[in-house]
Rosetta silent file (secondary structure, phi, psi, omega in degrees, C-alpha in Angstrom):
SEQUENCE: MSSTGHDTLATQHGHAAEIPPAQVIPHLLQELGDHHELNIAFTSSDVLPVILYDGGTWHFYRNTKAMEEQGSYRLHSGHIVRTSDGKPPTLDLSVTNLVVFQWIGMVIVLGLFWWAGRRYRRNPLEPPRGLQNALEAVVVYVRDEIVRPNLRSERLVRQFMPYFVGLFFFILVLNLLGLLPGMHTATGSIGTTAALAITAFFVINGLALREIGLKGWLHHLLGGAPVYLAPIMVPIEILGLFTKPFALTVRLFANMSAGHIILLSLIGLIFYFRSIFVAPMSVGFSIFIYMLETLVCFLQTYIFTVLTAVFTGLALGDHVHDHHEQYAG
SCORE:     score description
SCORE:     0.000 S_00000001
   1 L     0.000  141.794  178.760   -0.005   -0.003   -0.004 S_00000001
   2 L   -70.691  161.912  179.389    1.268    3.494   -0.734 S_00000001
   3 H   -63.197  -33.932  179.814    1.961    5.831    2.142 S_00000001
   4 H   -63.913  -45.769 -179.719   -0.998    7.989    1.138 S_00000001
   5 H   -63.759  -40.715 -178.745   -3.427    5.081    1.293 S_00000001
   6 H   -66.422  -41.964  179.515   -2.058    3.893    4.635 S_00000001
   7 H   -63.477  -35.045  178.274   -2.241    7.409    6.135 S_00000001
   8 H   -59.974  -43.655  177.533   -5.873    7.657    5.036 S_00000001
   9 H   -64.349  -40.588 -178.067   -6.695    4.571    7.074 S_00000001
  10 H   -62.968  -40.515 -178.113   -4.748    5.891   10.025 S_00000001
  11 H   -71.029  -19.603  178.026   -6.563    9.221   10.069 S_00000001
  12 L   -92.105    5.467  177.785   -9.875    7.373   10.047 S_00000001
  13 L    55.851   40.961  175.302   -8.840    5.402   13.164 S_00000001
  14 L    88.127   -5.157 -179.936   -9.355    2.077   11.422 S_00000001
  15 L   -88.574  138.163 -177.901  -12.767    2.917    9.899 S_00000001
  16 L  -109.517   30.300 -173.605  -13.218    2.270    6.213 S_00000001
  17 L   -64.249  -32.094 -177.222  -16.492    4.199    5.882 S_00000001
  18 L   -84.106   -6.026  178.565  -15.194    6.477    3.125 S_00000001
  19 L   -88.159  128.659  177.762  -13.957    3.552    1.033 S_00000001
  20 L   -56.487  143.077 -176.731  -16.533    2.247   -1.492 S_00000001
  21 H   -54.613  -37.819 -178.442  -17.748   -1.241   -0.484 S_00000001
  22 H   -68.081  -16.333 -177.536  -16.440   -2.766   -3.705 S_00000001
  23 H  -103.502   -1.129 -175.531  -12.932   -1.489   -2.878 S_00000001
  24 H   -64.217  -53.654 -176.974  -12.775   -2.610    0.764 S_00000001
  25 H   -64.433  -46.165  174.704  -11.355   -6.106    0.161 S_00000001
  26 H   -59.398  -34.718  179.679   -8.805   -5.020   -2.520 S_00000001
  27 H   -65.366  -40.579  178.987   -7.793   -2.200   -0.186 S_00000001
  28 H   -70.310  -36.079 -177.679   -7.145   -4.648    2.666 S_00000001
  29 H   -67.725  -22.129  177.036   -5.300   -7.097    0.398 S_00000001
  30 H   -62.063  -23.523  179.715   -2.805   -4.367   -0.482 S_00000001
  31 H   -64.934  -20.357 -178.455   -1.463   -4.755    3.044 S_00000001
  32 H   -73.778  -20.415 -177.875    0.023   -8.134    2.055 S_00000001
  33 L   -77.915  177.258  177.317    2.482   -6.496   -0.333 S_00000001
  34 L   -85.492  154.972 -176.641    5.797   -4.884    0.479 S_00000001
  35 L  -133.634  154.592  175.942    6.019   -1.190    1.340 S_00000001
  36 L   -89.735    1.799  172.054    8.666    1.511    1.312 S_00000001
  37 L  -115.500  157.512 -178.853    7.463    2.687    4.748 S_00000001
  38 E   -82.570  114.258  177.781    7.750    0.765    7.994 S_00000001
  39 E  -112.314  107.512 -176.980    4.370   -0.735    8.915 S_00000001
  40 E  -150.052  138.221  177.525    4.548   -2.387   12.329 S_00000001
  41 L    54.485   42.958  177.245    2.177   -2.616   15.298 S_00000001
  42 L    62.321   22.847  175.005   -0.556   -0.758   13.353 S_00000001
  43 E  -122.921  155.923  178.734    1.657    2.266   12.799 S_00000001
  44 E  -128.182  128.902 -178.457    3.265    3.582    9.649 S_00000001
  45 E  -134.953  129.109  178.552    6.558    5.491    9.576 S_00000001
  46 L   -86.913   73.482 -173.525    8.431    6.838    6.584 S_00000001
  47 L  -122.787    0.173 -174.066   11.860    6.061    8.024 S_00000001
  48 L   -88.427  133.817 -177.999   13.297    3.466    5.652 S_00000001
  49 L   -71.098  149.564  178.514   16.231    4.538    3.435 S_00000001
  50 E  -109.222  124.385 -177.888   15.969    4.485   -0.357 S_00000001
  51 E  -126.348  114.930 -175.841   18.957    3.112   -2.280 S_00000001
  52 E  -127.433  146.143  169.869   18.819    3.249   -6.084 S_00000001
  53 E  -121.429  118.294 -174.943   21.266    2.603   -8.891 S_00000001
  54 E  -154.852  136.431  178.812   20.264    4.293  -12.119 S_00000001
  55 L    63.207   30.786 -179.326   22.083    5.824  -15.067 S_00000001
  56 L    76.556   10.478 -176.187   25.435    4.621  -13.771 S_00000001
  57 E  -132.044  142.697  174.422   25.017    6.528  -10.512 S_00000001
  58 E   -86.693  141.868  179.272   24.007    5.566   -6.994 S_00000001
  59 E  -126.199  128.487 -178.486   21.233    7.568   -5.357 S_00000001
  60 E  -124.000  131.967  176.599   20.720    7.581   -1.576 S_00000001
  61 E  -134.262  146.940 -177.584   17.744    9.133    0.262 S_00000001
  62 L   -73.727  -24.531  175.325   16.874    8.940    3.937 S_00000001
  63 L  -165.066  178.151 -176.718   13.220    8.107    3.114 S_00000001
  64 H   -70.124  -27.223  178.046   10.674    8.294    0.299 S_00000001
  65 H   -65.372  -44.779  177.781    9.603   11.838    1.274 S_00000001
  66 H   -63.484  -34.792  177.866   13.168   13.089    0.796 S_00000001
  67 H   -64.226  -46.911 -179.004   13.313   11.194   -2.538 S_00000001
  68 H   -68.243  -33.927  177.012   10.127   12.835   -3.824 S_00000001
  69 H   -64.693  -34.155  178.197   11.246   16.248   -2.637 S_00000001
  70 H   -65.664  -34.346  171.015   14.427   15.862   -4.677 S_00000001
  71 L   100.042  -13.446 -177.333   12.228   15.376   -7.716 S_00000001
  72 L   -80.438  -27.239 -178.609   14.005   12.687   -9.745 S_00000001
  73 E  -134.525  158.605  179.169   11.893    9.784   -8.490 S_00000001
  74 E  -148.386  164.796  175.231    8.417    9.285   -7.087 S_00000001
  75 E   -90.867  131.400  177.148    6.207    6.536   -5.705 S_00000001
  76 E  -135.476  114.406 -177.575    3.623    5.083   -8.058 S_00000001
  77 L    55.122   38.108  177.028    1.332    2.265   -6.845 S_00000001
  78 L    83.806   -1.190 -179.558    3.889    1.467   -4.140 S_00000001
  79 E  -116.197  149.479  179.391    6.814    1.265   -6.577 S_00000001
  80 E   -85.246  129.372  177.834    9.615    3.768   -7.223 S_00000001
  81 E  -133.587  161.323  175.133    9.658    5.154  -10.767 S_00000001
  82 E   -72.582  136.808  179.075   11.490    7.949  -12.512 S_00000001
  83 L   -65.031  -32.645 -175.725    9.581   11.211  -12.563 S_00000001
  84 L   -68.186  -47.147 -173.271   10.644   11.913  -16.152 S_00000001
  85 L  -126.521   -2.477  178.408    9.352    8.820  -17.895 S_00000001
  86 L    75.941    9.892  179.663    7.548    6.721  -15.219 S_00000001
  87 L   -94.719  150.980 -179.270    9.938    3.797  -15.606 S_00000001
  88 L   -71.221  158.825  176.361   11.575    2.034  -12.647 S_00000001
  89 L   -68.150  166.403 -179.096   15.294    2.580  -11.878 S_00000001
  90 L   -59.673  -42.534 -177.615   17.883    0.120  -13.087 S_00000001
  91 E  -145.537  129.453  178.133   18.315   -1.358   -9.588 S_00000001
  92 E  -116.078  107.809  179.363   16.311   -0.758   -6.410 S_00000001
  93 L  -111.289   29.092 -178.162   18.128   -1.884   -3.249 S_00000001
  94 L   -64.332  149.441  173.405   15.956    0.118   -0.858 S_00000001
  95 L   -78.184  119.779  179.722   15.256   -1.175    2.630 S_00000001
  96 L  -108.316  178.374 -177.238   11.575   -2.155    2.609 S_00000001
  97 H   -59.899  -46.365 -176.703    9.071   -3.190    5.231 S_00000001
  98 H   -72.268  -26.497  173.136    9.572   -6.922    4.714 S_00000001
  99 H   -63.429  -39.700  176.157   13.372   -6.522    4.784 S_00000001
 100 H   -62.038  -40.064  179.206   12.968   -5.104    8.300 S_00000001
 101 H   -68.460  -31.064  172.584   10.894   -8.124    9.270 S_00000001
 102 H   -64.742  -41.689  176.340   13.631  -10.396    7.957 S_00000001
 103 H   -61.407  -42.281  177.687   16.084   -8.524   10.202 S_00000001
 104 H   -60.010  -43.157  177.797   13.679   -8.961   13.109 S_00000001
 105 H   -61.144  -43.385  179.548   13.553  -12.707   12.367 S_00000001
 106 H   -62.572  -42.156 -178.367   17.378  -12.922   12.288 S_00000001
 107 H   -64.041  -41.297  179.869   17.614  -11.097   15.617 S_00000001
 108 H   -63.937  -46.701 -178.357   15.052  -13.410   17.228 S_00000001
 109 H   -64.744  -46.645  179.520   16.755  -16.604   15.999 S_00000001
 110 H   -63.661  -38.417  178.653   20.220  -15.416   16.988 S_00000001
 111 H   -64.900  -42.409  179.264   18.932  -14.192   20.328 S_00000001
 112 H   -60.909  -46.812 -176.733   17.228  -17.502   21.131 S_00000001
 113 H   -76.711  -28.719  173.360   20.317  -19.601   20.392 S_00000001
 114 H   -64.649  -43.009  179.013   22.653  -17.130   22.108 S_00000001
 115 H   -65.228  -43.445  179.417   20.492  -17.386   25.234 S_00000001
 116 H   -66.347  -41.989  178.478   20.310  -21.207   25.025 S_00000001
 117 H   -64.085  -37.303  178.592   24.065  -21.499   24.419 S_00000001
 118 H   -63.662  -41.577  178.537   24.756  -19.223   27.348 S_00000001
 119 H   -64.137  -38.650  178.409   22.667  -21.418   29.654 S_00000001
 120 H   -65.321  -42.564  179.667   24.521  -24.514   28.440 S_00000001
 121 H   -65.322  -36.454 -179.676   27.905  -22.902   29.100 S_00000001
 122 H   -72.121  -42.685 -177.125   26.888  -21.829   32.598 S_00000001
 123 L  -132.530   75.269 -174.764   25.390  -25.184   33.589 S_00000001
 124 L   -64.800  -24.380 -178.497   26.616  -27.870   31.167 S_00000001
 125 L   -96.768   -5.443 -178.884   25.392  -30.745   33.340 S_00000001
 126 L   -79.938  132.225  179.657   21.974  -29.294   34.156 S_00000001
 127 L   -61.193  139.527  177.415   19.074  -30.842   32.207 S_00000001
 128 L   -66.740  149.150 -179.829   17.498  -28.368   29.758 S_00000001
 129 L  -146.617  159.917  176.937   14.085  -27.037   30.678 S_00000001
 130 H    62.967 -133.136 -179.367   11.439  -24.720   29.316 S_00000001
 131 H   -64.854  -33.583  177.008   12.309  -22.926   26.085 S_00000001
 132 H   -61.162  -42.342  179.442   15.822  -24.315   26.162 S_00000001
 133 H   -66.347  -38.305  179.516   14.424  -27.844   26.144 S_00000001
 134 H   -63.981  -43.291  178.737   12.059  -26.967   23.277 S_00000001
 135 H   -63.555  -42.674  178.596   14.905  -25.613   21.163 S_00000001
 136 H   -63.463  -39.277 -179.490   17.016  -28.691   21.835 S_00000001
 137 H   -63.491  -41.605 -179.482   14.122  -30.987   20.928 S_00000001
 138 H   -69.166  -41.289  179.953   13.618  -29.238   17.579 S_00000001
 139 H   -61.924  -42.380  179.983   17.368  -29.262   16.804 S_00000001
 140 H   -66.181  -38.370  178.412   17.567  -32.998   17.570 S_00000001
 141 H   -64.178  -43.707  179.782   14.480  -33.612   15.398 S_00000001
 142 H   -63.120  -39.160 -178.285   15.996  -31.700   12.467 S_00000001
 143 H   -69.437  -49.072 -172.498   19.224  -33.667   12.847 S_00000001
 144 H   -82.809  -27.778 -174.150   17.728  -37.157   13.264 S_00000001
 145 H  -108.055  -14.796 -176.611   14.646  -36.938   11.054 S_00000001
 146 H  -118.431  -55.084 -172.847   15.630  -34.496    8.308 S_00000001
 147 H   -79.935  -51.062 -173.974   19.379  -34.147    7.840 S_00000001
 148 H   -62.082  -44.499  179.731   20.850  -37.497    8.869 S_00000001
 149 H   -63.529  -23.215 -175.763   18.533  -39.739    6.742 S_00000001
 150 H   -98.737  -36.542  179.245   19.297  -37.709    3.601 S_00000001
 151 H   -84.035  -28.773  172.369   22.996  -36.858    3.884 S_00000001
 152 L    56.833   27.858  178.273   23.931  -40.312    5.242 S_00000001
 153 L  -148.597  118.722 -178.912   27.312  -39.102    6.469 S_00000001
 154 H   -60.734  -33.205  178.302   28.025  -38.037   10.035 S_00000001
 155 H   -64.688  -43.854  178.431   30.756  -35.741    8.781 S_00000001
 156 H   -70.469  -35.177  177.425   28.340  -33.936    6.449 S_00000001
 157 H   -60.180  -47.164 -179.818   25.645  -33.905    9.109 S_00000001
 158 H   -64.359  -39.020 -178.585   27.986  -32.097   11.529 S_00000001
 159 H   -69.133  -37.162 -171.899   29.121  -29.670    8.874 S_00000001
 160 H  -106.503    2.829  174.595   25.686  -28.720    7.560 S_00000001
 161 H   -59.227  -40.912  178.868   23.565  -28.854   10.706 S_00000001
 162 H   -59.003  -37.963  179.566   24.036  -25.078   11.296 S_00000001
 163 H   -65.418  -49.305 -175.229   22.635  -24.382    7.813 S_00000001
 164 H   -70.056  -37.623  176.699   19.587  -26.634    8.151 S_00000001
 165 H   -65.937  -44.529  178.057   18.839  -25.558   11.724 S_00000001
 166 H   -61.929  -42.336  177.199   19.204  -21.902   10.749 S_00000001
 167 H   -59.640  -46.401 -178.096   16.966  -22.435    7.702 S_00000001
 168 H   -62.078  -50.327 -175.103   14.301  -24.159    9.759 S_00000001
 169 H   -72.654  -34.213  179.364   14.130  -21.602   12.553 S_00000001
 170 H   -63.631  -48.298  179.111   14.449  -18.570   10.252 S_00000001
 171 H   -64.794  -41.501 -178.565   11.490  -19.646    8.096 S_00000001
 172 H   -61.016  -47.089 -179.326    9.460  -20.666   11.177 S_00000001
 173 H   -62.366  -44.383  177.995   10.018  -17.324   12.898 S_00000001
 174 H   -61.915  -39.960  179.052    9.123  -15.353    9.749 S_00000001
 175 H   -63.622  -47.740 -175.926    5.984  -17.446    9.295 S_00000001
 176 H   -70.291  -31.061  178.191    4.853  -16.985   12.921 S_00000001
 177 H   -57.930  -36.485 -177.793    5.585  -13.252   12.954 S_00000001
 178 L   -67.543  -16.424  179.368    2.892  -12.808   10.339 S_00000001
 179 L   -87.757   -9.538  178.970    0.263  -14.249   12.695 S_00000001
 180 L   -82.255  140.814 -179.915    0.869  -11.569   15.319 S_00000001
 181 L   -58.781  132.877  178.250   -1.415   -8.526   15.228 S_00000001
 182 L    80.541    4.334 -179.599    0.182   -5.597   13.418 S_00000001
 183 L  -110.137  173.102 -176.821    3.001   -7.695   11.959 S_00000001
 184 L  -129.464  156.902 -178.545    3.761   -8.932    8.444 S_00000001
 185 L  -100.799  108.181 -179.566    4.886  -12.248    6.899 S_00000001
 186 H   -66.615  -30.219  178.920    8.174  -11.863    5.044 S_00000001
 187 H   -75.336   -2.697  171.073    7.801  -15.349    3.556 S_00000001
 188 H   -83.307    4.117  175.504    4.636  -14.043    1.867 S_00000001
 189 L  -106.045  130.545 -177.769    6.985  -12.192   -0.499 S_00000001
 190 H   -67.160  -24.447  175.720    8.270  -14.136   -3.476 S_00000001
 191 H   -64.934  -40.884  178.462   11.602  -12.242   -3.200 S_00000001
 192 H   -66.076  -49.122 -178.837   12.200  -13.714    0.256 S_00000001
 193 H   -65.983  -34.660  177.956   11.320  -17.278   -0.710 S_00000001
 194 H   -65.128  -40.331  178.261   13.350  -16.973   -3.924 S_00000001
 195 H   -63.346  -40.239  177.482   16.413  -15.874   -1.950 S_00000001
 196 H   -63.798  -41.602 -178.547   16.012  -18.876    0.395 S_00000001
 197 H   -69.746  -37.717  177.162   15.648  -21.193   -2.602 S_00000001
 198 H   -64.818  -40.180  175.910   18.683  -19.735   -4.400 S_00000001
 199 H   -59.895  -43.890  178.261   20.725  -20.280   -1.243 S_00000001
 200 H   -63.286  -37.369  178.909   19.524  -23.879   -1.162 S_00000001
 201 H   -58.300  -45.611 -178.974   20.465  -24.261   -4.858 S_00000001
 202 H   -70.493  -36.436  177.311   24.077  -23.288   -4.147 S_00000001
 203 H   -64.368  -47.813 -176.867   24.255  -25.501   -1.041 S_00000001
 204 H   -60.694  -53.601 -175.310   22.879  -28.515   -2.914 S_00000001
 205 H   -79.202  -31.341  176.304   25.099  -28.262   -5.975 S_00000001
 206 H   -63.967  -43.469  177.364   28.120  -26.827   -4.173 S_00000001
 207 H   -64.577  -41.561  179.853   28.174  -29.737   -1.751 S_00000001
 208 H   -62.667  -43.400  178.390   27.737  -32.233   -4.578 S_00000001
 209 H   -63.155  -38.579 -178.940   30.647  -30.726   -6.532 S_00000001
 210 H   -70.345  -39.398 -173.421   32.838  -30.752   -3.431 S_00000001
 211 H   -84.430  -39.824 -175.947   32.049  -34.320   -2.426 S_00000001
 212 H  -110.379   -3.946  177.299   31.858  -36.188   -5.733 S_00000001
 213 H    78.748  169.132 -178.660   33.831  -33.844   -7.977 S_00000001
 214 H   -63.870  -40.929  179.225   32.948  -32.427  -11.372 S_00000001
 215 H   -62.203  -44.281 -179.797   33.057  -35.858  -13.071 S_00000001
 216 H   -65.453  -39.593  178.942   30.728  -37.382  -10.546 S_00000001
 217 H   -63.305  -43.393  178.044   28.370  -34.396  -10.753 S_00000001
 218 H   -66.571  -37.360  177.956   28.255  -34.641  -14.555 S_00000001
 219 H   -59.063  -40.659 -179.432   27.774  -38.411  -14.285 S_00000001
 220 H   -68.730  -18.695  177.176   24.664  -37.898  -12.169 S_00000001
 221 L   -67.517  -16.859  175.135   23.212  -35.699  -14.895 S_00000001
 222 L   -76.080  -16.726 -179.801   22.670  -38.934  -16.848 S_00000001
 223 L    63.584   26.774 -179.053   20.251  -40.059  -14.157 S_00000001
 224 L    82.727    2.533 -179.637   21.595  -43.610  -14.368 S_00000001
 225 L   -85.456  162.232  177.221   20.837  -43.903  -18.088 S_00000001
 226 L   -61.744  157.237 -175.096   23.354  -45.141  -20.712 S_00000001
 227 H   -60.641  -35.559 -175.544   25.786  -42.622  -22.148 S_00000001
 228 H   -68.119  -11.363  175.962   24.122  -42.666  -25.588 S_00000001
 229 H   -93.732    6.469 -179.084   20.985  -41.166  -23.983 S_00000001
 230 H   -54.035  -42.523  179.475   22.951  -38.112  -22.774 S_00000001
 231 H   -60.023  -21.986  177.779   21.420  -35.746  -25.396 S_00000001
 232 H   -94.987  -47.158 -173.096   18.021  -36.490  -23.885 S_00000001
 233 H   -72.277  -42.580 -175.682   18.796  -37.006  -20.218 S_00000001
 234 H   -60.278  -46.709  176.970   21.270  -34.155  -19.621 S_00000001
 235 H   -60.268  -40.043  179.226   18.884  -31.342  -20.722 S_00000001
 236 H   -63.017  -43.731 -179.422   16.127  -32.889  -18.596 S_00000001
 237 H   -68.680  -37.252  177.456   18.389  -33.116  -15.531 S_00000001
 238 H   -64.218  -41.322  175.460   19.686  -29.578  -16.036 S_00000001
 239 H   -60.634  -38.826  178.533   16.088  -28.360  -16.192 S_00000001
 240 H   -63.453  -30.717  178.459   15.459  -30.287  -12.987 S_00000001
 241 H   -60.487  -33.248 -177.283   18.273  -28.411  -11.276 S_00000001
 242 H   -95.496  -25.620  177.640   16.306  -25.178  -11.699 S_00000001
 243 H   -71.932  -26.458  178.009   12.799  -26.488  -11.245 S_00000001
 244 H   -64.364  -53.069  175.641   13.644  -27.661   -7.725 S_00000001
 245 H   -64.201  -29.670  176.387   14.438  -24.195   -6.321 S_00000001
 246 H   -63.937  -42.482  177.306   11.528  -22.795   -8.343 S_00000001
 247 H   -63.892  -40.280  175.857    9.218  -25.281   -6.628 S_00000001
 248 H   -60.788  -42.308 -178.162   10.627  -24.349   -3.229 S_00000001
 249 H   -62.376  -53.347 -171.918   10.060  -20.655   -4.000 S_00000001
 250 H   -70.282  -38.671 -177.256    6.474  -20.935   -5.200 S_00000001
 251 H   -60.864  -50.202 -178.375    5.338  -23.516   -2.603 S_00000001
 252 H   -68.120  -45.153  179.719    6.332  -21.451    0.432 S_00000001
 253 H   -60.677  -47.481 -175.711    5.205  -18.143   -1.072 S_00000001
 254 H   -66.525  -42.113 -177.481    1.816  -19.424   -2.224 S_00000001
 255 H   -67.877  -39.708 -178.061    0.992  -21.237    1.023 S_00000001
 256 H   -76.005  -27.890  178.728    1.942  -18.311    3.272 S_00000001
 257 H   -79.247  -36.647 -173.332    0.063  -15.800    1.101 S_00000001
 258 H   -59.819  -46.645 -177.778   -3.091  -17.886    0.651 S_00000001
 259 H   -63.517  -40.354 -179.423   -4.068  -17.996    4.312 S_00000001
 260 H   -69.367  -34.760  175.846   -3.571  -14.288    4.800 S_00000001
 261 H   -63.306  -42.816  178.403   -5.608  -13.506    1.688 S_00000001
 262 H   -64.210  -45.045  179.401   -8.469  -15.604    3.047 S_00000001
 263 H   -59.831  -47.255 -179.456   -8.267  -13.974    6.479 S_00000001
 264 H   -67.408  -34.460  177.434   -8.336  -10.437    5.123 S_00000001
 265 H   -64.591  -41.864  179.099  -11.136  -11.356    2.720 S_00000001
 266 H   -64.354  -44.076  177.278  -13.266  -12.718    5.569 S_00000001
 267 H   -65.594  -36.581 -179.751  -12.700   -9.621    7.681 S_00000001
 268 H   -64.354  -24.499  178.869  -13.364   -7.441    4.650 S_00000001
 269 H   -60.378  -34.584 -179.993  -16.843   -8.986    4.309 S_00000001
 270 H   -60.958  -44.928 -177.857  -17.898   -7.159    7.470 S_00000001
 271 H   -78.572  -27.789 -179.960  -17.070   -3.780    5.916 S_00000001
 272 H   -68.414  -47.602 -178.215  -18.327   -4.820    2.488 S_00000001
 273 H   -87.280  -17.763  179.482  -21.857   -5.715    3.661 S_00000001
 274 L    51.814   46.622 -178.982  -21.834   -3.215    6.565 S_00000001
 275 L  -136.787  135.644  178.470  -24.001   -5.537    8.588 S_00000001
 276 L   -68.484  -21.889 -177.812  -23.581   -6.842   12.110 S_00000001
 277 L   -72.766  -20.143  178.641  -25.188  -10.121   11.070 S_00000001
 278 L   -81.913  -24.196 -172.938  -22.155  -10.939    8.872 S_00000001
 279 H   -59.310  -48.865 -178.185  -19.694  -10.432   11.736 S_00000001
 280 H   -58.963  -41.377  178.420  -20.259  -13.732   13.627 S_00000001
 281 H   -64.719  -45.581 -177.814  -19.790  -15.787   10.460 S_00000001
 282 H   -65.108  -43.648 -179.410  -16.705  -13.822    9.364 S_00000001
 283 H   -67.365  -41.422  179.440  -15.093  -13.921   12.808 S_00000001
 284 H   -60.951  -48.076  177.513  -15.881  -17.622   13.279 S_00000001
 285 H   -66.448  -32.980  178.400  -14.365  -18.605    9.955 S_00000001
 286 H   -64.840  -40.387  178.446  -11.414  -16.269   10.588 S_00000001
 287 H   -63.936  -41.761  177.982  -10.604  -18.015   13.852 S_00000001
 288 H   -62.742  -45.880  178.620  -10.697  -21.377   12.090 S_00000001
 289 H   -63.442  -36.580  179.147   -8.453  -20.139    9.289 S_00000001
 290 H   -62.537  -43.151  178.420   -6.112  -18.576   11.866 S_00000001
 291 H   -65.578  -38.560  178.220   -5.711  -21.916   13.619 S_00000001
 292 H   -66.106  -37.917  179.035   -5.164  -23.618   10.259 S_00000001
 293 H   -64.029  -36.845  177.517   -2.559  -20.984    9.382 S_00000001
 294 H   -61.172  -42.561  176.473   -0.672  -21.745   12.598 S_00000001
 295 H   -64.062  -42.725 -179.171   -0.443  -25.381   11.491 S_00000001
 296 H   -62.011  -36.269 -179.670    0.595  -24.305    7.965 S_00000001
 297 H   -58.139  -45.858  178.712    3.426  -22.188    9.412 S_00000001
 298 H   -71.875  -41.849 -178.092    5.032  -25.262   10.978 S_00000001
 299 H   -62.931  -45.673 -179.660    4.154  -27.563    8.068 S_00000001
 300 H   -69.477  -31.769  174.217    5.653  -25.322    5.388 S_00000001
 301 H   -62.462  -47.101  179.637    8.814  -24.811    7.462 S_00000001
 302 H   -62.146  -44.775 -177.149    9.209  -28.588    7.677 S_00000001
 303 H   -63.833  -44.656  179.983    8.504  -29.096    3.962 S_00000001
 304 H   -62.214  -43.346 -177.898   10.986  -26.485    2.798 S_00000001
 305 H   -69.438  -45.123 -176.903   13.740  -27.864    5.062 S_00000001
 306 H   -69.110  -36.867  177.841   13.124  -31.535    4.310 S_00000001
 307 H   -67.605  -35.042  175.151   12.943  -30.971    0.548 S_00000001
 308 H   -62.026  -43.370  179.015   16.223  -29.073    0.686 S_00000001
 309 H   -66.500  -40.262 -179.683   17.788  -32.040    2.532 S_00000001
 310 H   -64.230  -46.518  179.353   16.224  -34.528    0.076 S_00000001
 311 H   -62.235  -34.221  177.190   17.518  -32.588   -2.952 S_00000001
 312 H   -67.160  -42.470  177.965   20.957  -32.460   -1.356 S_00000001
 313 H   -64.232  -38.667  178.128   20.961  -36.218   -0.836 S_00000001
 314 H   -66.470  -36.349  178.302   19.854  -36.800   -4.415 S_00000001
 315 H   -68.327  -29.820  177.167   22.639  -34.558   -5.716 S_00000001
 316 H   -75.711  -28.539  179.813   25.194  -36.591   -3.749 S_00000001
 317 L    92.236  158.451 -177.727   23.882  -39.871   -5.135 S_00000001
 318 L   -71.345  -24.721 -176.557   23.060  -43.168   -3.496 S_00000001
 319 L  -124.119   41.709 -175.863   26.680  -44.402   -3.571 S_00000001
 320 L   -58.219  -39.598 -176.419   28.531  -41.188   -2.974 S_00000001
 321 L   -74.473  -36.201  179.120   30.968  -42.742   -0.500 S_00000001
 322 L   -67.974  -33.851 -174.164   31.654  -45.776   -2.658 S_00000001
 323 L  -103.826    7.709 -175.243   32.338  -43.703   -5.726 S_00000001
 324 H   -58.067  -47.604 -178.982   34.018  -40.732   -4.069 S_00000001
 325 H   -66.871  -36.065 -178.357   37.476  -41.686   -5.160 S_00000001
 326 H   -63.822  -40.191 -174.187   36.324  -42.670   -8.621 S_00000001
 327 H  -102.130    1.200 -174.141   34.681  -39.362   -9.344 S_00000001
 328 L   -68.070  -15.297  179.841   36.847  -37.049   -7.270 S_00000001
 329 L   -69.937    0.000    0.000   38.940  -36.112  -10.272 S_00000001
């Protein structure tokens, strides 16, 4: 939502009486997108810096208001465009609302494990309890049920546990943040899920290249077929290399967006019909969808992590240890 639209809602103290009924639900759904102002805890602040690269020059502004006052760029439908021709800049690296929520997620994850690690160092022989015990249980589950069955090597499990644990908790925290009142779901942005999937792509193929070598990696592109089928199998396997991260991207993005769209649509019905008789049905269904979304938050975190581990195991091959020396060249 643009800053103007958000300020209109704020000045009306949450009432949408001046918005035409047909526009209520689309107006609410705009909240799901990313913004160039910080929207948190039902407040909006134009405090996020704007960083643009255009025409071979970097442009820095302390916020969108300063950018528009300068005159070269303006906000149009929530996107930054050039004032002269209405086209977007070459590169927009501005800090947006969902980037801030990613930072919040990082701080929460790092803070939780710093606190748990500190307790372990202080009392290494004391049994874990409370939140510390919950964190340990999840870490053990990720190790024993996700990473170990797919990597099949204790050395690789120890090396890559930080990545898989970090991936699991980061996605989970971002998912759950979106269920809190006044907060947003960063994983409801395809840019966030794409970045996670691209990271997984490099982990999967980088580990395979390191462990089985270039020859072994190319050999697996045959998919076990005879060499004379290479012209058919290799293009298919190469396409599969990119469809896997694409599937990870779309699955997480679509599932996290769908529930929020339904929730906002149900709440929007109250303002659309402007009838108190609609409220019980809308609120009742919203509570059900909210509980379902809580389950989806955990489920999608598990699916993204386990698929990343499965794809990594497939890239290594079923006999990676037996053939390591053969393909290491």
